[in-house]
PANUTI-916496 format. One line per 5 residues: their letters; for each residue x, y, z of C-alpha. Coordinates in Angstrom, 1 decimal, always signed. Layout:
// residues N
A> X/Y/Z | ...
***
This chain:
// residues 369
MAYDP> -212.0/-98.3/+14.0 | -213.3/-97.3/+17.4 | -217.0/-97.1/+18.3 | -218.4/-94.0/+20.2 | -221.8/-94.9/+21.8
NVGVR> -222.6/-91.2/+22.2 | -222.4/-90.6/+18.5 | -223.5/-94.0/+17.2 | -220.9/-94.1/+14.4 | -217.5/-95.7/+14.1
LLPHV> -214.6/-93.3/+14.4 | -211.3/-93.6/+12.6 | -208.4/-94.2/+15.0 | -206.3/-91.2/+15.9 | -203.4/-90.8/+13.6
PTCEA> -200.5/-88.8/+15.0 | -199.6/-85.8/+13.0 | -196.2/-85.3/+11.4 | -195.3/-82.7/+14.1 | -196.3/-85.2/+16.9
KLAPI> -194.1/-87.9/+15.5 | -191.2/-85.4/+15.1 | -191.7/-83.7/+18.5 | -189.2/-85.9/+20.4 | -186.5/-85.3/+17.8
LRESP> -187.2/-81.6/+17.6 | -187.0/-81.2/+21.4 | -183.5/-82.7/+21.3 | -182.3/-80.2/+18.6 | -183.6/-76.6/+19.0
KLATF> -181.7/-75.7/+15.8 | -183.5/-78.4/+13.9 | -186.8/-77.3/+15.4 | -186.2/-73.7/+14.3 | -185.3/-74.8/+10.8
YETLE> -188.5/-76.9/+10.6 | -190.7/-73.9/+11.7 | -189.3/-71.8/+8.8 | -190.2/-74.4/+6.2 | -193.0/-73.4/+3.9
VKNGP> -193.9/-73.6/+0.3 | -194.6/-70.3/-1.4 | -195.4/-69.7/-5.1 | -195.1/-73.4/-5.8 | -197.0/-76.6/-5.3
SLGPD> -199.6/-76.2/-2.6 | -198.3/-78.9/-0.3 | -197.3/-78.0/+3.3 | -194.1/-79.3/+5.0 | -196.2/-81.9/+7.0
VVTEG> -197.6/-83.4/+3.8 | -194.3/-83.5/+2.0 | -192.3/-84.8/+5.0 | -194.9/-87.5/+6.0 | -196.7/-88.3/+2.8
ILPFL> -193.9/-88.1/+0.1 | -190.4/-88.3/+1.5 | -190.8/-91.7/+3.4 | -191.7/-93.4/+0.1 | -188.9/-92.1/-2.0
DRRDE> -185.7/-94.1/-2.7 | -183.1/-91.9/-1.1 | -180.4/-92.4/-3.7 | -182.4/-92.4/-7.0 | -185.4/-90.2/-6.3
FLKFS> -184.4/-87.5/-3.8 | -182.6/-85.4/-6.4 | -185.6/-85.4/-8.8 | -187.9/-84.5/-5.8 | -185.7/-81.6/-4.7
LVHKS> -185.8/-80.1/-8.2 | -189.6/-79.7/-8.1 | -189.4/-76.7/-5.9 | -186.6/-74.9/-4.0 | -188.4/-75.3/-0.7
WTALA> -188.5/-79.0/-1.2 | -184.7/-79.1/-1.3 | -184.8/-77.9/+2.3 | -187.4/-80.5/+3.2 | -185.3/-83.2/+1.7
RFARA> -182.3/-82.0/+3.8 | -184.6/-82.2/+6.8 | -185.6/-85.7/+6.0 | -182.0/-86.8/+5.6 | -181.2/-85.6/+9.1
TAPAC> -184.2/-87.3/+10.7 | -184.1/-90.6/+8.8 | -180.4/-91.0/+7.8 | -179.4/-93.5/+5.1 | -175.6/-92.8/+4.9
ARDIR> -172.7/-91.1/+6.7 | -173.4/-87.8/+4.8 | -176.9/-87.8/+6.3 | -175.4/-88.2/+9.8 | -173.2/-85.2/+9.1
IAIEF> -176.3/-83.1/+8.2 | -177.9/-84.2/+11.5 | -174.8/-83.1/+13.4 | -175.0/-79.7/+11.7 | -178.5/-79.4/+13.1
GMHDD> -177.2/-80.0/+16.6 | -178.2/-83.7/+16.8 | -176.0/-86.5/+18.2 | -174.2/-84.2/+20.6 | -174.0/-87.1/+23.0
RRRSD> -171.8/-88.9/+20.5 | -169.2/-86.2/+20.5 | -165.9/-87.4/+21.9 | -162.3/-86.2/+21.9 | -159.5/-87.8/+19.9
ATGYT> -156.0/-87.1/+18.8 | -157.1/-84.4/+16.3 | -159.6/-82.6/+18.6 | -163.1/-84.2/+18.7 | -165.1/-86.6/+16.5
YDGDY> -168.5/-88.0/+16.1 | -167.3/-91.2/+14.4 | -169.1/-94.3/+15.6 | -171.9/-96.8/+15.0 | -175.2/-95.3/+13.8
ELSHK> -178.5/-96.8/+12.9 | -179.3/-96.2/+9.2 | -182.1/-97.2/+6.9 | -181.2/-98.8/+3.6 | -182.0/-96.1/+0.9
GLGAV> -184.1/-94.4/+3.6 | -186.8/-97.1/+3.1 | -185.4/-100.2/+4.8 | -187.8/-101.9/+7.1 | -184.9/-103.5/+9.0
PMTLY> -182.5/-100.9/+10.4 | -178.8/-101.5/+9.8 | -176.0/-100.4/+12.1 | -172.9/-99.0/+10.3 | -169.8/-97.3/+11.5
CYNIQ> -169.6/-93.7/+10.1 | -166.0/-92.7/+9.6 | -164.6/-89.2/+9.1 | -168.1/-87.8/+9.5 | -167.0/-84.2/+9.6
SDRPT> -164.9/-84.5/+6.4 | -165.9/-83.8/+2.9 | -166.1/-87.5/+2.2 | -167.5/-89.4/+5.2 | -167.6/-93.2/+4.6
EFLSL> -169.3/-96.2/+6.0 | -168.0/-99.4/+7.5 | -169.6/-102.5/+8.9 | -168.3/-103.2/+12.4 | -167.6/-107.0/+12.8
QQDGR> -168.8/-108.3/+16.2 | -166.5/-111.3/+16.0 | -162.7/-110.8/+16.3 | -160.0/-111.3/+13.7 | -159.7/-115.0/+14.4
TNYSF> -163.0/-115.5/+12.4 | -162.7/-112.7/+9.9 | -159.5/-113.1/+8.0 | -157.8/-114.1/+4.7 | -154.6/-116.1/+4.4
APAGG> -152.2/-116.8/+1.6 | -149.4/-119.3/+2.4 | -145.9/-119.5/+1.0 | -145.0/-122.3/-1.3 | -145.1/-123.2/-5.0
SCVGR> -144.7/-120.0/-7.0 | -145.2/-117.9/-3.9 | -141.8/-117.1/-2.2 | -141.5/-115.4/+1.2 | -143.6/-115.6/+4.3
GVRTS> -147.3/-116.4/+4.5 | -149.6/-113.4/+4.7 | -152.6/-113.2/+7.0 | -154.9/-110.2/+7.1 | -157.5/-109.8/+9.9
FSKLR> -160.4/-107.4/+9.7 | -162.4/-105.6/+12.4 | -164.5/-103.4/+10.0 | -165.4/-103.7/+6.4 | -165.8/-100.8/+4.0
IDPWS> -169.4/-101.0/+2.7 | -171.5/-99.1/+0.2 | -174.8/-98.3/+2.1 | -176.7/-98.1/-1.1 | -175.7/-101.3/-2.9
LTVKT> -174.6/-103.1/+0.3 | -171.4/-104.2/-1.5 | -168.2/-104.7/+0.5 | -164.8/-103.3/-0.8 | -162.7/-106.3/+0.1
DDYTF> -159.3/-104.6/-0.4 | -159.9/-101.7/+2.1 | -157.5/-102.2/+4.9 | -158.4/-99.1/+7.0 | -159.5/-101.4/+9.9
AETSG> -157.4/-104.4/+9.2 | -154.1/-105.8/+10.6 | -151.7/-107.9/+8.5 | -149.0/-110.3/+9.8 | -146.3/-112.1/+7.9
GPLRQ> -145.4/-111.4/+4.3 | -144.5/-110.1/+1.9 | -145.1/-112.8/-0.7 | -143.7/-112.7/-4.2 | -145.8/-114.7/-6.7
SYWNG> -144.2/-115.4/-10.1 | -146.3/-116.3/-13.2 | -146.3/-119.4/-15.3 | -144.0/-117.8/-17.9 | -141.7/-116.0/-15.4
LRIIR> -142.4/-112.7/-17.1 | -144.2/-111.1/-14.2 | -144.1/-111.0/-10.5 | -146.6/-109.6/-8.1 | -146.1/-108.7/-4.5
LNAVP> -148.6/-109.6/-1.8 | -148.4/-107.4/+1.3 | -152.0/-108.0/+2.4 | -154.9/-110.4/+1.4 | -158.3/-109.0/+0.6
YATAR> -161.4/-110.0/+2.6 | -163.1/-113.2/+1.5 | -160.0/-114.4/-0.4 | -158.4/-117.8/-0.2 | -155.4/-118.0/-2.5
DSLGN> -152.2/-120.1/-2.8 | -149.8/-121.6/-5.3 | -149.5/-125.0/-3.8 | -151.0/-127.1/-6.6 | -154.3/-128.9/-7.2
YQYHN> -155.1/-132.4/-6.1 | -156.7/-133.1/-9.5 | -153.3/-132.8/-11.3 | -150.1/-134.7/-10.8 | -151.4/-136.2/-7.5
TNHGR> -150.4/-133.0/-5.6 | -152.1/-132.1/-2.4 | -154.5/-135.1/-2.8 | -157.7/-134.7/-0.8 | -157.4/-130.9/-0.2
MLVND> -161.1/-130.5/-1.2 | -162.2/-133.6/+0.6 | -161.8/-132.3/+4.2 | -165.3/-131.8/+5.6 | -164.4/-129.9/+8.8
PNTVS> -162.7/-126.5/+8.2 | -161.2/-126.7/+11.7 | -158.9/-129.5/+10.5 | -157.3/-127.4/+7.8 | -154.2/-125.7/+9.1
PEESG> -153.1/-122.4/+7.4 | -150.0/-124.2/+6.0 | -152.2/-126.6/+4.0 | -154.2/-124.2/+1.9 | -155.2/-120.6/+1.2
TAMID> -158.0/-120.0/+3.6 | -160.5/-117.3/+4.5 | -163.2/-116.9/+7.1 | -166.3/-114.7/+7.0 | -168.2/-114.3/+10.3
LRGTC> -171.0/-111.7/+10.2 | -172.7/-112.9/+13.4 | -173.9/-110.0/+15.5 | -174.8/-107.9/+12.4 | -177.9/-107.9/+10.3
FGVEN> -176.0/-108.9/+7.2 | -175.3/-112.2/+5.4 | -174.0/-113.6/+2.1 | -176.7/-114.8/-0.2 | -176.2/-118.0/-2.4
AQDGA> -172.9/-118.6/-0.6 | -172.8/-122.2/-1.7 | -173.9/-122.0/-5.3 | -173.1/-118.6/-6.8 | -171.4/-116.1/-4.5
FRCMG> -167.9/-117.5/-4.9 | -165.8/-118.9/-7.7 | -162.4/-120.4/-8.0 | -160.1/-118.5/-10.5 | -156.6/-118.6/-11.8
YISYG> -154.3/-121.3/-13.2 | -155.6/-124.8/-12.4 | -157.5/-123.5/-9.5 | -159.7/-125.3/-6.9 | -162.0/-124.2/-4.1
RISVK> -164.1/-125.6/-1.2 | -166.9/-123.6/+0.4 | -168.1/-124.5/+3.9 | -171.2/-122.8/+5.5 | -172.4/-123.1/+9.0
DHGSS> -175.8/-124.9/+8.8 | -178.6/-122.8/+10.1 | -181.3/-125.4/+9.7 | -183.6/-123.2/+7.6 | -184.6/-123.0/+4.0
HNTYQ> -183.2/-119.5/+3.3 | -179.9/-119.4/+1.5 | -178.2/-116.5/+3.3 | -175.3/-117.3/+5.6 | -173.3/-115.4/+8.2
RIHLA> -170.5/-118.0/+8.8 | -168.5/-119.1/+5.7 | -165.1/-120.8/+5.5 | -163.2/-120.7/+2.2 | -160.3/-122.9/+1.2
GGGYA> -158.8/-122.5/-2.2 | -155.8/-121.9/-4.5 | -154.2/-123.9/-7.2 | -151.0/-123.5/-9.2 | -151.7/-119.8/-9.1
GRLVP> -155.3/-119.7/-8.0 | -157.8/-118.4/-5.5 | -161.4/-118.7/-4.3 | -163.0/-115.3/-4.2 | -166.4/-113.5/-4.7
HADRT> -167.8/-114.1/-8.2 | -167.2/-110.6/-9.3 | -163.6/-110.5/-8.3 | -162.0/-110.9/-11.8 | -158.5/-110.0/-12.9
RDETA> -158.9/-109.7/-16.7 | -155.4/-108.6/-17.7 | -153.7/-111.9/-17.4 | -154.9/-113.9/-20.4 | -152.2/-116.2/-22.0
FGGNY> -152.2/-119.0/-24.5 | -155.6/-120.6/-24.8 | -157.0/-118.2/-22.1 | -156.1/-120.6/-19.4 | -154.0/-118.2/-17.2
DDEGS> -156.5/-115.4/-16.6 | -157.2/-114.2/-13.0 | -153.7/-115.0/-11.6 | -153.0/-111.4/-10.5 | -153.9/-109.3/-7.5
NGGWV> -157.6/-109.1/-6.6 | -160.0/-107.1/-4.5 | -162.5/-104.3/-4.9 | -166.2/-103.7/-4.7 | -167.0/-107.3/-5.2
LPLRI> -168.8/-108.9/-2.2 | -172.5/-108.1/-2.1 | -174.3/-108.6/+1.2 | -178.0/-108.9/+2.1 | -179.9/-107.5/+5.0
MTHSE> -181.5/-110.4/+6.9 | -184.8/-110.3/+8.6 | -185.1/-110.7/+12.3 | -186.4/-114.3/+12.0 | -183.6/-115.3/+9.6
NNVGK> -181.0/-113.8/+11.9 | -182.2/-115.9/+14.8 | -182.4/-119.3/+13.1 | -179.8/-122.0/+13.8 | -178.0/-120.2/+16.6
GSSKW> -175.3/-122.4/+18.0 | -175.3/-124.9/+15.2 | -172.1/-126.9/+14.9 | -172.5/-128.5/+11.5 | -170.6/-127.4/+8.5
VVTEA> -172.0/-128.1/+5.0 | -169.3/-128.4/+2.4 | -169.5/-127.7/-1.3 | -167.0/-127.8/-4.1 | -166.5/-124.4/-5.7
VPVE> -167.3/-124.0/-9.4 | -164.6/-122.4/-11.7 | -165.4/-118.9/-13.0 | -167.1/-118.8/-16.3
***
């Protein structure tokens, strides 16, 4: 608190009003300013728009609590809409802001007319202390979606499945420039290929009993799969898991995948001891993370190598449960992908640790339970 010698008492510091904080935003959008001026609560809870907007909305979980909040009074529904426009948490909130006349500087022409699609700064559930930048796609549609723009190119964000063994055809490599992400759960949909390019293929993988064949035209993100065998059985591919430097593994030697989230605020938590599992028939996997020299267990650079006789190394939740045969040994041989890769927002200090490190730390993957 400040001290005023003329009064002789300590004064509380000046706290900007809600209107003062919103003034820069309202100046940019006359339509939004007009809407805010009309907000008032009549015949309901005696809380003005400034109290609700500044004292309640910032502390509500955007996904789970806003609906309950808006049902308290019809005027609060409008206030919630206002808050979504000024503190967006998803692509739908950006669309509301555009309807209020905001983000006109983002408007650009495309083949269909004009679009506002692009990278926007969002807050996780409207409460996130660390802002996240997500690409908002098809903003003006009924179902706008969110993607994470990868700052590194497809050479370090790819998945590869080679030919050989029970896989006949050409090896398939899928490179990703953006990942479909749920802004609420921060989970990636690994088999969304909207912003991906695939070369090679297709591969035809037959099953142990010859009764089923699947066709691989693309490989989901964070997926290393092959049918080239396992070094632990019949002396095939001896030493595949023993290579300590991922750069020495050529695509022909193994199913491989690279995750490179540098330049974003996201990482994969527990990458070495929980995030990934090897699955399928006599599967194996090797997980390599780029050492960041810190105690936290969230990584942005991860190299996966895996496969088996019909196996893969994938996110822990990426199960294929319709392939159980005798003894239950042949589960998870089939196609994979889905909402299976959870990410974590990293703090600024975490994101700046270990820049430029050249050391890879290698761990043997654990079979799925």
